[in-house]
Structure formats: structure tokens, C-alpha cells
C-alpha positions in Angstrom: -12.5 -14.8 -39.1 -13.5 -17.4 -36.5 -9.9 -17.2 -35.0 -10.2 -13.4 -34.7 -13.6 -13.6 -32.9 -12.3 -16.2 -30.5 -9.2 -14.1 -29.7 -11.4 -11.0 -29.0 -13.7 -13.1 -26.9 -10.7 -14.5 -24.9 -9.4 -11.0 -24.3 -12.8 -9.7 -23.1 -13.3 -12.7 -20.8 -9.7 -12.4 -19.5 -10.2 -8.8 -18.6 -13.3 -9.6 -16.7 -11.6 -12.1 -14.5 -10.8 -11.1 -10.9 -7.2 -10.0 -10.4 -5.2 -12.2 -8.1 -1.5 -12.5 -7.1 0.6 -14.2 -9.7 3.5 -15.6 -7.6 2.1 -17.2 -4.4 4.5 -20.1 -3.8 5.7 -20.7 -0.2 9.3 -20.0 -1.0 9.4 -16.2 -1.3 12.6 -14.3 -2.3 13.2 -13.4 1.4 13.0 -17.0 2.5 15.1 -18.2 -0.4 17.9 -15.8 0.5 17.7 -16.7 4.1 18.0 -20.4 3.3 21.0 -19.7 1.1 22.8 -17.7 3.8 22.0 -20.2 6.6 22.5 -23.4 4.6 25.4 -25.1 2.9 28.1 -22.7 1.9 28.5 -24.3 -1.5 24.8 -23.6 -2.3 25.2 -20.0 -1.4 28.4 -19.7 -3.5 26.7 -21.2 -6.5 23.8 -18.7 -6.4 25.6 -15.6 -5.1 29.1 -16.3 -6.6 30.8 -15.6 -3.2 30.8 -17.1 0.3 28.0 -16.0 2.6 30.4 -14.2 5.0 31.7 -12.1 2.1 28.2 -11.4 0.8 27.2 -10.0 4.2 30.4 -8.0 4.4 29.7 -6.5 0.9 26.1 -5.7 2.0 27.4 -4.0 5.2 29.9 -1.9 3.1 27.2 -0.7 0.9 24.8 0.1 3.8 27.5 1.9 5.9 28.4 4.1 2.9 24.8 5.1 2.5 24.6 3.4 -0.9 21.8 0.9 -0.1 18.8 0.9 2.3 15.8 -1.3 3.0 12.6 -0.5 1.1 9.0 -1.4 1.8 9.2 -4.6 -0.1 12.9 -5.6 -0.1 15.6 -5.7 2.5 19.2 -4.8 1.4 20.1 -8.5 1.7 17.5 -9.5 -0.8 18.3 -6.6 -3.1 22.0 -7.6 -3.2 21.1 -11.3 -3.7 19.0 -10.5 -6.7 21.8 -8.4 -8.2 24.5 -11.0 -7.7 22.2 -13.9 -8.9 21.6 -11.9 -12.1 25.3 -11.3 -12.7 26.4 -14.8 -11.8 23.8 -16.6 -13.9 23.1 -14.2 -16.7 19.4 -14.6 -16.4 16.6 -12.3 -17.6 14.3 -10.1 -15.5 11.5 -12.5 -16.0 13.5 -15.4 -14.5 14.5 -13.2 -11.5 10.8 -12.3 -11.0 9.9 -16.0 -10.8 12.8 -16.9 -8.5 12.4 -14.0 -6.0 8.6 -13.5 -6.3 8.6 -9.9 -7.2 7.2 -8.0 -10.2 9.5 -7.2 -13.2 9.4 -3.5 -12.3 10.5 -4.1 -8.8 13.3 -6.4 -9.9 14.5 -3.9 -12.5 14.4 -0.9 -10.2 16.4 -2.6 -7.4 18.8 -4.2 -9.8 19.7 -0.8 -11.2 20.0 0.8 -7.8 22.4 -1.9 -6.6 24.3 -1.6 -9.9 24.8 2.1 -9.3 25.9 1.4 -5.7 28.5 -1.2 -6.7 29.9 0.9 -9.5 30.4 3.8 -7.0 32.9 1.6 -5.2 35.3 1.8 -8.2 37.6 4.4 -6.7 38.0 2.4 -3.6 38.6 -1.0 -5.2 40.2 -0.3 -8.6 43.4 1.7 -8.1 46.5 2.5 -10.2 49.9 1.7 -8.7 51.6 4.5 -6.9 54.9 6.0 -7.9 56.7 4.3 -5.0 55.3 0.9 -5.9 57.7 -1.9 -4.8 58.6 -5.1 -6.7 55.7 -7.4 -6.5 56.3 -10.6 -4.5 55.3 -12.7 -7.5 58.3 -11.3 -9.3 60.6 -10.8 -6.4 60.5 -14.4 -5.2 60.6 -16.1 -8.5 64.1 -16.5 -10.0 62.9 -16.8 -13.6 61.4 -13.3 -13.3 63.7 -11.5 -10.9 65.7 -9.3 -11.4 64.8 -9.2 -15.1 61.3 -7.9 -14.8 61.6 -6.1 -11.4 60.1 -2.9 -12.8 57.0 -4.6 -14.2 53.8 -3.5 -12.4 51.3 -5.7 -14.2 49.9 -6.7 -17.5 47.4 -5.1 -20.0 45.1 -6.6 -22.5 41.5 -6.4 -23.8 38.7 -8.9 -23.9 35.4 -9.0 -25.8 32.0 -9.2 -23.9 28.8 -9.9 -25.9 26.8 -6.8 -26.5 23.3 -5.9 -27.7 23.2 -2.7 -29.8 20.9 -1.0 -32.3 21.1 -2.2 -35.9 22.6 1.0 -37.1 25.6 0.5 -34.7 26.1 -3.2 -35.3 28.9 -2.8 -37.9 31.1 -0.9 -35.4 30.5 -3.3 -32.6 31.1 -6.4 -34.7 34.5 -7.8 -33.7 37.1 -9.7 -35.8 35.4 -13.0 -34.9 32.1 -11.8 -36.4 30.0 -11.3 -33.3 28.7 -8.1 -31.6 30.7 -7.1 -28.5 32.1 -4.4 -26.4 35.9 -4.2 -26.1 37.0 -4.0 -22.5 40.6 -3.0 -21.7 42.1 -3.8 -18.3 45.4 -3.4 -16.5 45.9 -6.1 -13.9 48.4 -6.6 -11.1 50.3 -9.8 -10.5 47.9 -10.8 -7.7 45.0 -10.8 -10.2 43.5 -7.4 -9.1 42.3 -5.0 -11.8 44.2 -1.7 -11.6 42.3 0.1 -14.4 39.3 -0.8 -16.6 38.0 0.9 -19.7 34.5 -0.4 -20.8 32.1 0.3 -23.7 34.4 0.4 -26.7 33.2 -0.9 -30.0 34.1 -4.5 -30.8 35.9 -3.5 -33.9 38.2 -1.1 -32.1 41.9 -2.0 -32.0 43.4 -2.6 -28.5 46.1 0.0 -29.2 43.5 2.7 -29.8 41.8 2.0 -26.5 45.1 2.2 -24.7 45.9 5.5 -26.5 42.6 6.9 -25.3 43.2 5.7 -21.8 46.5 7.5 -21.6 45.3 10.7 -23.3 41.7 11.1 -21.8 40.9 8.1 -19.6 43.1 9.0 -16.5 45.5 6.0 -17.0 49.2 6.5 -16.2 52.3 4.4 -15.6 54.6 5.2 -12.6 58.0 6.6 -13.6 60.5 4.0 -14.4 57.9 1.2 -14.5 56.1 -0.6 -17.3 53.3 -3.0 -18.1 53.6 -6.2 -20.1 51.5 -6.3 -23.3 51.0 -8.6 -26.2 52.0 -7.9 -29.8 48.7 -6.1 -30.5 50.4 -3.1 -28.8 53.4 -1.0 -29.6 56.6 -1.8 -27.8 57.7 1.2 -25.7 59.5 1.9 -22.4 56.1 1.9 -20.7 54.5 -1.1 -22.4 56.8 -4.0 -23.0 55.7 -6.3 -25.9 57.2 -9.6 -27.1 59.3 -10.0 -30.2 57.1 -10.5 -33.3 57.8 -13.5 -35.6 59.0 -15.6 -32.7 57.2 -18.2 -30.6 55.2 -16.5 -27.9 52.1 -18.3 -26.6 52.6 -20.7 -23.6 51.2 -23.6 -25.6 54.1 -23.3 -28.1 56.6 -24.0 -25.3 55.0 -27.1 -23.9 57.7 -29.5 -25.3 60.7 -27.6 -24.0 63.3 -30.0 -22.5 62.4 -32.8 -24.9 64.8 -32.0 -27.6 62.9 -28.7 -28.3 65.1 -25.8 -27.2 64.9 -22.0 -27.6 66.0 -20.9 -31.0 67.8 -18.0 -29.4 67.6 -15.2 -26.8 64.4 -13.7 -28.3 62.4 -16.9 -27.8 63.6 -17.1 -24.2 62.5 -13.5 -23.6 59.1 -14.3 -25.2 58.6 -17.3 -23.0 59.3 -15.5 -19.8 57.3 -12.6 -20.9 54.3 -14.8 -21.7 54.6 -16.6 -18.4 54.4 -13.4 -16.4 51.8 -11.6 -18.7 49.6 -14.7 -18.3 48.2 -13.0 -15.2 45.8 -10.9 -17.3 44.4 -14.1 -19.0 43.8 -15.7 -15.6 42.1 -12.5 -14.3 39.7 -12.3 -17.3 39.1 -16.1 -17.1 38.2 -15.9 -13.4 36.0 -12.8 -14.0 34.0 -14.5 -16.7 33.8 -17.9 -14.9 32.3 -16.1 -11.9 29.9 -13.8 -13.8 28.1 -15.7 -16.6 26.4 -12.4 -17.7 29.8 -11.5 -19.3 29.5 -14.6 -21.6 25.8 -14.3 -22.6 23.8 -12.0 -24.8 22.7 -9.2 -22.5 19.1 -8.1 -21.7 19.9 -4.5 -20.9 20.4 -1.1 -22.6 24.0 -0.7 -23.8 24.9 1.9 -21.1 23.7 -0.6 -18.5 25.8 -3.3 -20.2 29.0 -1.2 -19.8 28.2 -0.5 -16.1 27.6 -4.2 -15.5 31.1 -5.0 -16.9 32.6 -2.4 -14.6 30.6 -3.6 -11.6 31.9 -7.2 -12.2 35.5 -5.9 -12.1 34.8 -4.0 -8.8 33.3 -7.2 -7.3 36.2 -9.3 -8.6 38.6 -7.0 -6.7 36.5 -6.8 -3.6 36.5 -10.6 -3.4 40.3 -10.8 -4.0 41.1 -8.1 -1.5 38.7 -9.2 1.3 38.9 -13.0 0.8 42.3 -13.6 -0.8 41.5 -16.8 -2.6 38.3 -18.7 -3.2 37.2 -21.6 -5.5 37.5 -19.6 -8.7 40.8 -17.8 -7.8 42.3 -21.2 -7.0 41.4 -22.8 -10.3 44.3 -23.9 -12.5 45.2 -22.2 -15.7 43.9 -25.1 -17.7 40.4 -24.7 -16.2 40.1 -21.0 -17.1 41.9 -21.2 -20.5 39.8 -19.8 -23.3 37.1 -18.3 -21.0 38.8 -14.9 -20.8 38.9 -14.5 -24.6 42.3 -12.7 -24.5 43.8 -12.6 -27.9 46.6 -11.2 -30.0 45.2 -8.8 -32.5 48.2 -7.5 -34.6 47.5 -4.4 -36.7 49.8 -3.2 -39.4 50.2 0.2 -37.9 51.2 -0.9 -34.4 54.9 -1.5 -35.2 55.1 2.1 -36.4 54.5 3.2 -32.8 57.4 1.2 -31.3 60.0 3.5 -29.8 63.7 3.4 -29.2 63.3 3.3 -25.4 61.1 0.1 -25.6 63.6 -1.6 -27.9 66.5 -0.8 -25.6 64.6 -2.0 -22.5 63.6 -5.3 -24.3 67.2 -5.8 -25.6 68.7 -5.3 -22.1 66.3 -7.8 -20.4 66.8 -10.3 -23.2 70.6 -10.1 -22.7 70.2 -10.6 -19.0 67.9 -13.6 -19.4 70.1 -15.2 -22.0 73.3 -14.6 -19.9 71.7 -16.0 -16.8 69.8 -19.0 -18.2 72.3 -21.6 -16.8 72.7 -19.9 -13.5 70.9 -21.8 -10.7 
């Protein structure tokens, strides 16, 4: 009883206190962002996940397209900095309020405005290959891939991103590893740019089902005569080339080649070359998640916002790759990003039933060419 009375007295006294500003430190959000952009580039990169010059270029793109404008309390520069800091560090609205000295409502409103603006760049920065697409230099200038995979235009896979959903939906979003996630499918070119992204699928959804939806309803297509590399979680067709099942496939399984450990036959050689080339999707997902920590943390937003954040991160990934070429994260070795992308083989019993004759013939032809040319310098 005494505790209740003290609590009531505290609330009454608190309400009678004079209101005063909560965040009054000298380092306001505007000053903080100014220091980042004018100071050491490494500090800006750590906080904004891109170089200062690229940050300013992105800001100008959004302004020139009429997607952002200054408000009474925040400039476009600070709005974008808040957004990128949130994605790069996976922090809550409350942490952002403390860092940038704005109310939670102001932070939330501007975060969502910038999110909408970045997502609207999807059509400009995430593009499917055209019908006249040429052989990619990564294939053309590498003798272990050319001419065998000359018609490959990229790789496809899915990755899981932590999700927060209502309890009545938790079962559908619980993935094979037991945690709640959204399943994101992406097609990626050999220069690490996303060509297609499908977000928001339940964590329990099979990769093949997402691909089937993308082809039937999601606007995804493959140029005539071309194909994507996929893992054994997908059916092997003339549009989606999968490895041989029941043979070594993952790169880690081929580490001891040349030390008395040889290919057991042409199928293993095909699988090794296939894995080396398809590895681009693992690197792309790895770099994406290394750059944006929000894709590795339990989110703080409604599910629809979570899906838009995943898409926005892919847009930003492509923007950086296209405008900057390479940066610290794109230059990281495979060992440094291994495991971060959470790319996995998920083999379902019904996938093999969707294999077709065209895919078998294509794979057999490439396998024969690889085996026949293995000793040719």
C-alpha cells in the first residue's frame, strides 16, 4: 500500500514539474553529421556505411528527383544520415533520438520518408538483363569458365533475414533453423549487382516456390538462350542450371584438390566449376549483410516496413557498386564474408520432379566440354 501511494505521489509531483528540453548536449545531429562529412573518411564510412562523396551523391540524386526536401527541423543531409545510420547499425528509434537529438516521432517520420524515397529508386538501380546481354567479362576472361558457361547471366539464391511477426503468424515464418525470418530471393550478376529481388516471403517457404512465383507473377524473366546458376534447392532446367545431386559441390569440399585428392569424375568437375561461378551470390549477400547490420538483427519495425528495408538495402548496395565500383566491403575476401550471407542448400523432395530434359541436356553438354578440356592449357 505504501508503494502505491509513493508511486502516485511521484507521478503527481512529476507532472507538476516544469517541462524542459530533454536533449540539450552541444553535439546536435546537424553538427554530428557535419563532423562526419568533414572529418576522417573512415569515421564517416563507419557511421554511414559509404564514403562521404558517395553519401553526398546519393543525397543529390534523391533531391534532384524530388524524393527528398529539407524540413523545418532537418536538412536532407541529416535525414539521409539518420536513415543510413539506422540501417548500418541496426539500432532502435530511441538510440537514434539520443544520437541525433530529435524526438522519436521526428526520427520515425523522416526514417519512413527516406525509406520510401530509396525504395522508389528500385527501377533505376535493380534491373534484369536485356535479351542482347553479352558474355560477362568475369566469364569471358577466365579460362575455367569460358566458353563453358558463356550463356550464364548470373546466380540465384535465397537468404533469411530476421523478422518480427505476430504470434499467429510465427509458425509460417519459422525457418528450418528454428528462428523467425523472411525469405528473400535475389538474382545477382557476376559483378555483384542484384538484378531482381523478391522480399517478404515466410521463412518456411521453399526457395523453389519463391522462384516459381517470381516467374509467374513477380515480373522475373530470363533472356532467351540464357540461364542462371542455382543450387540443388532448385529444379535443373534450361533456364536454371543446378549442380549434380549426390556429388561434392560446396567449395570447402574441394580445398584439398591437387594433394592426391582428384575429381571422382566429370560430374564433380562440373559441380566445382559451377560452385566457383555461382559463389557470386554468396558474396553479394555477405557484403549486403556486412554493410547493413539491420539485416542481421531482430527488427524494430512493422513487417511491411521490414520488407521495404530489405529492398532498400539492395538498392543501396547496387547504387554503391555502380557509382563507386569497389569499396572496403566489396574488396573483402571470400573468407571474410563467408557465413554472413546465410546462403544455404535446402533440398526438397519435390524439386527433382521439376527437372526437365532441356536442363539435363544443357548440363550434360557443359560437363562433357569441361571434362574434355580439363588438360588443355
